[in-house]
C-alpha positions as CSV (number, residue, x, y, z in Angstrom):
1,M,-4.7,8.4,-18.5
2,G,-6.3,7.3,-15.2
3,K,-6.5,9.3,-12.0
4,I,-4.7,8.0,-8.9
5,S,-6.0,8.1,-5.4
6,V,-3.2,7.6,-2.9
7,V,-4.5,6.5,0.5
8,V,-2.2,7.2,3.4
9,P,-3.2,6.1,6.9
10,T,-1.4,8.2,9.5
11,Y,-0.8,8.0,13.3
12,N,1.5,10.7,14.8
13,E,3.5,11.3,11.6
14,S,3.8,15.0,11.8
15,E,7.5,14.9,11.0
16,N,7.0,13.0,7.7
17,V,3.7,14.1,6.0
18,G,5.1,17.3,4.5
19,N,8.1,15.6,3.0
20,L,5.9,12.7,1.8
21,T,3.5,15.0,0.0
22,N,6.2,16.9,-1.7
23,Q,7.8,13.6,-3.0
24,I,4.4,12.3,-4.1
25,D,3.7,15.5,-6.0
26,Y,7.1,15.2,-7.7
27,A,6.7,11.5,-8.5
28,L,3.2,12.1,-10.1
29,R,4.0,15.2,-12.1
30,G,1.8,15.4,-15.2
31,I,-0.6,12.7,-13.7
32,D,-4.0,13.5,-12.2
33,Y,-3.9,12.4,-8.6
34,E,-5.2,13.0,-5.0
35,V,-3.7,12.1,-1.7
36,I,-6.1,11.1,1.1
37,F,-4.7,11.2,4.6
38,V,-6.9,9.2,7.0
39,D,-5.6,10.3,10.3
40,D,-6.0,8.9,13.9
41,S,-3.2,11.0,15.4
42,T,-3.0,12.4,18.9
43,D,-0.2,14.9,18.0
44,N,-0.3,17.8,15.6
45,T,-0.3,15.7,12.4
46,P,-3.8,17.0,11.3
47,D,-2.6,20.6,11.6
48,V,0.5,19.8,9.5
49,V,-1.7,18.2,6.8
50,R,-4.1,21.2,6.8
51,A,-1.1,23.4,6.2
52,V,0.0,21.2,3.3
53,M,-3.6,21.4,1.9
54,K,-3.3,25.2,1.6
55,E,-0.3,24.7,-0.7
56,N,-1.5,21.6,-2.6
57,P,-5.2,21.3,-3.6
58,N,-4.7,17.6,-4.4
59,V,-4.4,16.8,-0.7
60,R,-7.4,15.8,1.4
61,L,-7.7,15.0,5.2
62,E,-10.1,12.7,7.1
63,H,-9.3,13.1,10.8
64,R,-11.0,10.4,12.9
65,E,-11.6,10.9,16.6
66,T,-13.9,7.9,17.4
67,E,-12.2,5.2,15.5
68,T,-8.6,3.9,15.2
69,G,-6.6,1.3,13.3
70,L,-4.7,1.1,10.0
71,A,-7.0,-1.4,8.4
72,T,-10.2,0.6,8.9
73,A,-8.3,3.8,8.0
74,V,-7.5,2.3,4.6
75,L,-11.1,1.2,4.1
76,K,-12.2,4.7,4.8
77,G,-9.7,5.9,2.3
78,F,-11.2,3.5,-0.3
79,D,-14.6,4.9,0.4
80,L,-13.4,8.5,0.0
81,S,-11.3,7.9,-3.1
82,Q,-12.3,9.2,-6.5
83,G,-9.5,7.7,-8.7
84,D,-9.5,5.0,-11.3
85,Y,-6.5,3.5,-9.6
86,I,-6.1,3.3,-5.8
87,A,-2.7,3.2,-4.1
88,V,-2.0,2.5,-0.5
89,M,1.3,3.4,1.2
90,D,2.7,4.2,4.6
91,A,3.4,7.7,5.7
92,D,6.9,7.1,7.2
93,L,8.7,7.2,3.8
94,Q,9.9,3.6,4.0
95,H,7.8,3.2,0.9
96,P,9.6,5.5,-1.5
97,P,7.0,7.8,-3.2
98,A,8.9,7.6,-6.5
99,I,7.5,4.1,-6.9
100,L,4.0,5.5,-7.4
101,R,5.0,6.5,-11.0
102,S,6.2,3.0,-11.7
103,M,3.0,1.5,-10.3
104,Y,1.0,3.8,-12.5
105,A,3.0,2.7,-15.6
106,V,2.0,-0.9,-14.7
107,M,-1.7,-0.1,-14.4
108,E,-1.7,1.8,-17.7
109,T,-0.8,-1.5,-19.4
110,G,-4.0,-3.1,-18.2
111,A,-3.0,-4.9,-15.0
112,D,-5.5,-5.2,-12.2
113,F,-3.0,-5.2,-9.3
114,C,0.5,-3.9,-8.9
115,I,2.7,-5.0,-6.0
116,P,6.2,-3.6,-5.5
117,S,8.3,-6.4,-4.1
118,R,11.5,-6.4,-2.0
119,F,12.2,-10.0,-3.0
120,I,12.6,-10.0,-6.7
121,P,15.7,-9.0,-8.6
122,G,16.3,-5.3,-8.2
123,G,14.4,-5.2,-4.9
124,S,15.7,-4.9,-1.3
125,D,14.4,-4.9,2.3
126,G,17.6,-3.2,3.5
127,G,15.5,-0.6,5.4
128,L,14.5,-3.2,8.0
129,G,16.4,-4.1,11.1
130,P,17.2,-7.8,11.9
131,Y,14.2,-8.2,14.3
132,R,11.7,-6.7,11.8
133,K,13.1,-8.8,9.0
134,L,12.5,-11.9,11.1
135,V,9.0,-11.0,12.1
136,S,8.2,-10.0,8.5
137,G,9.6,-13.2,7.1
138,V,7.7,-15.4,9.5
139,A,4.4,-13.5,8.8
140,R,5.0,-13.8,5.0
141,Y,5.5,-17.6,5.1
142,I,2.6,-18.2,7.5
143,G,0.4,-16.3,5.1
144,K,1.6,-18.3,2.1
145,I,1.1,-21.6,3.8
146,M,-2.4,-20.8,5.0
147,L,-3.8,-18.8,2.0
148,P,-3.5,-20.1,-1.5
149,S,-4.1,-16.6,-2.9
150,L,-0.7,-15.5,-1.5
151,R,1.5,-18.3,-2.6
152,R,2.7,-16.9,-5.9
153,I,3.1,-13.4,-4.6
154,S,6.7,-12.8,-3.5
155,D,5.9,-9.9,-1.0
156,P,2.3,-10.5,0.1
157,T,2.5,-8.8,3.5
158,S,3.7,-5.4,2.2
159,G,1.5,-2.4,2.8
160,L,2.4,-0.9,-0.6
161,F,0.2,-1.6,-3.6
162,M,-2.0,-0.1,-6.4
163,L,-5.1,-1.6,-7.8
164,R,-8.0,-0.9,-10.1
165,R,-11.1,0.3,-8.4
166,N,-13.2,-2.6,-9.5
167,V,-10.9,-5.0,-7.6
168,I,-12.5,-4.0,-4.4
169,E,-16.0,-3.2,-5.5
170,G,-18.4,-5.5,-3.7
171,A,-15.5,-7.2,-1.8
172,D,-16.2,-8.4,1.7
173,L,-13.3,-6.7,3.3
174,R,-13.1,-7.1,7.1
175,P,-9.4,-6.5,7.9
176,I,-7.9,-6.2,11.3
177,G,-4.5,-5.0,12.2
178,W,-2.2,-3.8,9.5
179,K,-2.1,-6.3,6.6
180,I,-4.8,-4.8,4.4
181,M,-3.2,-6.2,1.2
182,V,-3.6,-9.8,2.4
183,E,-7.3,-9.1,2.8
184,V,-7.6,-7.6,-0.7
185,L,-5.7,-10.5,-2.3
186,A,-7.9,-13.0,-0.5
187,M,-11.2,-11.2,-1.1
188,G,-10.8,-9.0,-4.2
189,T,-11.8,-9.6,-7.8
190,Y,-8.8,-9.6,-10.2
191,S,-7.2,-11.6,-12.9
192,S,-3.7,-10.1,-13.3
193,V,-1.0,-9.1,-10.8
194,V,2.3,-7.5,-11.8
195,E,5.2,-7.4,-9.3
196,I,7.9,-4.8,-9.7
197,P,11.2,-4.4,-7.8
198,Y,11.5,-1.7,-5.1
199,K,13.9,-0.9,-2.3
200,F,12.4,-0.6,1.2
201,Q,13.9,2.5,2.9
202,A,15.0,3.3,6.4
203,R,12.5,5.5,8.4
204,P,13.9,9.1,8.4
205,A,11.9,10.2,11.5
206,G,9.5,8.9,14.1
207,E,9.2,5.4,15.5
208,S,7.9,2.1,14.1
209,K,4.4,1.1,15.2
210,L,5.2,-2.7,15.2
211,S,4.1,-4.5,18.3
212,S,3.1,-7.9,19.6
213,K,-0.5,-6.8,19.3
214,V,0.0,-6.3,15.6
215,T,1.4,-9.7,15.1
216,L,-1.5,-11.4,17.0
217,Q,-4.0,-9.4,14.9
218,Y,-2.3,-10.7,11.7
219,L,-2.5,-14.3,12.8
220,K,-6.2,-13.8,13.6
221,Q,-6.8,-12.2,10.3
222,V,-5.1,-15.1,8.4
223,A,-7.1,-17.7,10.4
224,Q,-10.4,-15.9,9.5
225,L,-9.4,-15.7,5.8
226,T,-8.8,-19.5,5.6
227,K,-12.5,-19.9,6.1
228,R,-14.0,-17.0,4.1
229,G,-11.3,-16.2,1.5
230,K,-12.3,-16.5,-2.2
231,K,-10.8,-19.2,-4.4
232,Q,-8.7,-17.1,-6.7
233,T,-8.5,-19.0,-10.1
234,G,-7.1,-17.9,-13.4
235,V,-4.9,-15.2,-11.9
236,T,-1.7,-14.5,-13.8
237,V,1.3,-13.2,-11.7
238,T,4.1,-11.5,-13.7
239,R,7.4,-10.2,-12.4
240,W,8.8,-7.2,-14.3
241,S,12.5,-6.7,-14.6
242,S,14.0,-3.2,-13.9
243,A,14.6,-2.9,-17.7
244,R,10.9,-3.7,-18.5
245,L,9.8,-1.2,-15.9
246,K,12.0,1.5,-17.4
247,S,10.7,0.8,-20.8
248,E,7.1,1.3,-19.6
249,L,8.0,4.4,-17.6
250,D,9.5,6.0,-20.7
251,K,6.1,5.8,-22.4
252,I,4.4,8.1,-19.8
253,R,7.1,10.8,-19.7
């Protein structure tokens, strides 16, 4: 059974990190894991994480004071990770931690990449308001139009995924903004992707970081990837039903 590294970039999420860690610990019971918070906060989030670390030895903290940005935070998490599988998820609990166990079940079948999707049967983006749904939808289709590596992925602009370490080894990752998975899909080395359904949740505390700056960064990122992105050939994309997922989950209980 492989070890999971869960990389969580944080910016002023003090109200959520304790709850998040508890839910991750429950979801991954019986599985070797670590949680790496890469933190750029200006509030007391680092202190909250340090308090959690005293209770849970699987939690690690990298607090940055001279660098900011979600994309670079995730890359730092990649560098610090020790797991066979690396997961990336948001700290705001809109990505339900329980899905980590499902992603792990997928990886244990030999897949290179697992992407939970809001847009296959059993999934939902109900945690998004109308404006964010519009922005997310436009970003998703721009990416699919401009980048062939995204076209068969139903939810390519999500920030929730798990991959094998070798997918990013040697990859020329230069992400800007928030859409790290777009960068990995365009630049990584992989042959199999499995999509599983998940339901995007409403944020329980804090505020969304979405801004016009983030949107412009995404457009710049996609434009750059049209020039340097790899031609991904021979990649299989499989969508699991809820029944198939349950069957695989039963094998690791």
